[in-house]
N, C-alpha and C positions, 0 to 999 in steps of 0.2 A: 569154041567160048568154054572159058573154065566153071568150073562148079558154082566157085564163089562170086564169079561176076553175073550170073544167072541169079544167082541168090540177090544181089545188089540191083539190079534192073527189075525184079519182081517186088522188092521193097519199093524203088522210088514209084513204080506203077500204081500199089496200092494209095500209099499217099497221093498222088494226082488225082485219083479217082474218089477219095474221102473229100479231099479238099472241094471239088467242085458239088456236091452233095451238102456241103455245111453251110448254115448262115454266114451270111460276112459279120465278121467284128471287125470294127475298126480300129487302129490302133490309138493307144493312150493320148496322143498327141492331136487326136483327130477330134476334137471338143465341137459338140452341136449348141450354137445359140439362139435361143428362143426367144422372144421379145413380148412384153405384158400388152395382151390383144382385151383387156377388159375394159369398163369404164374409165374414159380418162377424165372428166368434170363432174365428180357427184355433189350432188346439192341438199342442203339439209330439207326435213320433210315442212318446216317452218321459218321465219325468220331469226336469224339469232341461235337457232337450236343446234341439235347435235346430226354427226352424219353417219348411220350404219350402213354400211356396206357389206356385200357378200357376193361375188362374183368370181367366175373361171376365167382366169386372168392370163393363163400360160398354158401352151398346149406342148408337152412332151412325146418323144418317140415309144413306140412301145416298147417295153421290155428295158428302158434306159434306166441311169440310175445321175439324180440330180444330184452334183457338186458343190455349185453353189447359186444362191438366188437373192437378188434384195430389190427393193422398190422405193421410190423418191417420193416423199408427198409435199406437197407445196401449197400456198394459196393462190389462187388466179384472179386478180381483181377484173372482172372487166369495164372496162370506162363506158359509160352511157353515150348512145350518141349523139343526146341532147340537141339543142337548136343552134348550133354554132360552135365557136371557139374560146368564148369569152362569157364574162358576167358584166349586163351591162343594166344599172337600176333604173336606167328611164325606159327601156325597151322591154313591153309587156312579153315577148317571146323567149327575151334572154335573161329574164330575171325572175323572182320567187311567186308573181302575182300569177301567172297562167300555171291550170292544172291546180289538183287537189292536195292538202299538206296531210299528213297522217302523223299523228303526234308530236306536231310540231306546228310553230305559228312564227310570222311576223309582223305580228301587231305589238310587240313587248317592246321591241328594241327597233328604232329606225333603220330600215334598209339591211338587217341582220336577222337570221333565223336563229332560232330557240327552239328550244323542248318547252311542248306548251306546258299549261300549270294544269295539275290534279287538284283541284280545289277541294276535294275532300280528305287529300291529305299535307297540302302547302300552299302558302300563297307567297308568291316568290315576284321582285320586283327589285328595280337598282336605282336609286336615290341618288345621284351622282357616286356615291360610293357606299357600298353596302354595310363595309364592315372597315373605319381607320385601324391601319395595320403599323407596328413598327419594325419595318422592314431590316431583316440580319440581327435585331436584338433581341434576346431573350430573357425571361425573367424566371424567378427561381426564389426557392425559398420555402418554407411552410405556408407563409401567406402570399404566393405568387401572383394569384391573381387578381390581386388588389390595382397593379399594373395596367395601365392603358393608354391609350392614344386620344387625347381631351381635348375639343374644341372649345371648352370653357363657356360654354354658353349656357348660363347661370341665370336666374333673373334672383333679384334682391333688392335689398339697399344699397346705392353706390357710396362708397365712403374712399378717403385718399390714403394712401399710405406716405411713407418717407422717399419712397423706390416705385411708385405706380399706384393705379388706381385700380380699386377691388370693390369686389361686391359683398353683402354679409347677407349669408341664406340659412335660417336657423335649421333647416332638415337638413345640410350636408356638416354641420358642425358648428363651434362656438368661434371661430376666427375667420376672417375674411379670404376671399377666394380670388384670384386674380381675375380681372375683367377682361385682359386680353393678353396674349403672347406677347413676348418683346419681338418676336420678328414672326410672320408667316400665319398660320391658321389653325396648328395643333401643337401642344407639348405632351411629353411623357408624364405623367401624372398619376399618383394614388388616389386622386378625387374619386370618389363613384358616389353612388345613392347615398351614402352613408358616411358618418364618421369614421375616421381610423380607429377600427379596433384595438383593444388591449392587448395586449400578447403579440403583438405584430413583429414578425421578422422575414424579410422580403429584400428583394436585390433586382435591379435588372443590370442585363453586363452586355455590354458593347461587341461588336465583329471583331475579330482579331486583327488588327492593325501593322504592316512592314515598317519596321524602323529604319529612318533610314543610314544610311552606313557613315553618316558624319552628323553627329547630334551639335547642334550649335543653337540655342535659342528653342528648342524642343520644347513645346506647350501644349497642353490639356488646359482648356478653356470649356467654361459653363456659365448658364444662366441658370438661377433657380432661385423658388418663392418656397419658405418655408413654414408652415405654420403646424409646430411640436413641441408643446410646453413641455413635457415628459417623454422621456427617449430621447432619440437621436439620429443622426445622420452622417454618413461619410463614404468617402471613395477609397474603393481599391485597386491595386492593378497588379498584373500578373506578366511575365516572362514567360513566350515559349510554355511549357509545360511544367513550370513551379509553382510552388504556393503563392496565394492572394496574402498580399501586402499592404499596409496602411500607405493611402498619400493625401496628404496636407499640404492645402497650399499656401502660401507666402504670405497671407494676409489672414490666416483662420484667428480668432478670439480664442483664449484658454476657455473652452467650455469643456468642463468635463465629463465624461460619460460615468454614468451609474455601476458601481462594482458588478450588478447581476449582468450588465450586458454582455455579448459575444466580442473575446479579444480577437483582433485580427494576428494572421501571425507576424511573430517579430514585435508585437506590442505588448504594453503592460496596462493592469487594470488603471481604468482611470483616464482613459487615452481621450484628447483632444476632437471633439466631432463639433458638427453643425446643430445648434439648437435654437428653434425659431422662437420668435413671439408672436402677437397677433398683427405687429403693423412690419414683418421683416420687409414686404417688396419685393422685387424683382433686384437680387444681388448677381454680381459678375464676381467669379472666383477664378484665377489662373494658377495652375499647377506649373513648376519647373521642373523638367524631367533630366535635363543635362547629366545631374551627378547621382541619378538612383543606383546604387550597385547591381554591377551586371549588364548595365544597358549597352557597354559596348561590345558584348560578345555574345548579346542575344538578338534574336532574328524579328520575332513578334510580341505585341504587346496586346492585352486586354484590360479593359476598364470594367468597374462595378459599382452602381452606387446603390447604397444600403441604407435601410431604413428599420428601426428598431421601437419598440416600445414596450416597459414593463408589463408584466403579466395582471399586476393590480393598478395601470391605468384607469384613473378616471374623467380623464380630459375628454374633451370632444373634439380634438384637431382634427383640421382638414387634411393634412399631409403634407405631401414633398410635390412640387412640381417643377419639372426639368427642360430647358429648352438650349438651343443653340451649342451644343456638345462639338468642341472643333480640337484638333489633332493638326497642328502647325510645326514648322520648323524651317531657321533662316538658312541653314544650311553654310556650306565654305562661302565665303565671301571670293568673289569674282577679283583676281589680281589686276593690278592696272599701274600705270608709269605715266608722268604727267611730266614736258618740261615744257616752258613757256608762260605766259602770262596770262594769270586767271581773272587780270584786270580786262580784257579784251583785245587791250593795243599790241601791235607786234613787238617783241621782245628782242632786237637786234644783241650779236656779240654773243650769242649762244653758246655755252661750251659746256656739257653735261655728256653722262651714258649713266648706261642701267647695266649692272652686272650681275650676270646667274650662273651659279655654279651647279655644275652637273656631273656627276659620276661616270665615266663611259666604261666603267671594270664590267667583262661580261658582256657587251655587246660586239656582234660581229657583222650586223649590218649597216649600212648606211644611216644617219641621224639626222633627220630634218628638225627646222623649227619652225614654228608657225607664229605669226604674230599680224593685228590688225589695228 
């Protein structure tokens, strides 16, 4: 054996002996994974309280290097064993009458569980409806709080007006108050526990309404009762995000507003508005919308009803009541063709036709005609 071969064999033998007595080091691809072994469902110390948890959740090999770790936390709502699969009002085992109630009660609402009342802080009950609300309508202006849903349940001397019955109640103003709504039980009104204050500027805004693709006999209609000898009231409209503009009905009398009144966009000082007297009664006004500028290129429309009184007003007016606001459209009339005898008898020797011109330019698929 040559000397170089002897030296190579000796080196290989030393490497083999060193490997046998060295600690095993796995290759980088041999990753050891350890799972979480701590508390899996921690509970708060008291109901609805915080969860403070310190736990030894992972076991790692000695001299190991942690390259990545994560923990997923989620809620775990355990279902109560209960007394069955449903709630039965007439079964003591399956309703709220069996067992104890903690900070809840079944005495206020029939067959319903509610929070118990803390009589020290509040007293809650439901008398058919706690607060009448104006769904999707928003009040605005410096005096926005004057608007409310009103049931007109006021006491006073009953009088008759030209368009409806009313009551006179001296505590609410010097004018008559509608005795009842033209329809239903509630109206939107500025009537409250006091006359309309001087310097009032407030409005109530409708939700956004979709404009029909074909506008034909598109109307806004409203019933309203106005007692406003100083100041005035008017209606405005807005397309999409454009400014508010004055909207006037077809039958509005020429009542000019005071020069000190706020002027709607596109209008001038002294514009026409509603100015009511003590006997206005319920009036029905109609606004034709077909020819409003930009209506054919707009998608949405909103309406707002504005009331204003001068700052030096001395009248005790009761304000404005509004009901039955409607947004209607006749649209495109359905096409029809008739050949026969409208008197009812059979018409013999009929000889007529209906011609419809249709362009076929750009059509590549078969065209069908449907009729009934």
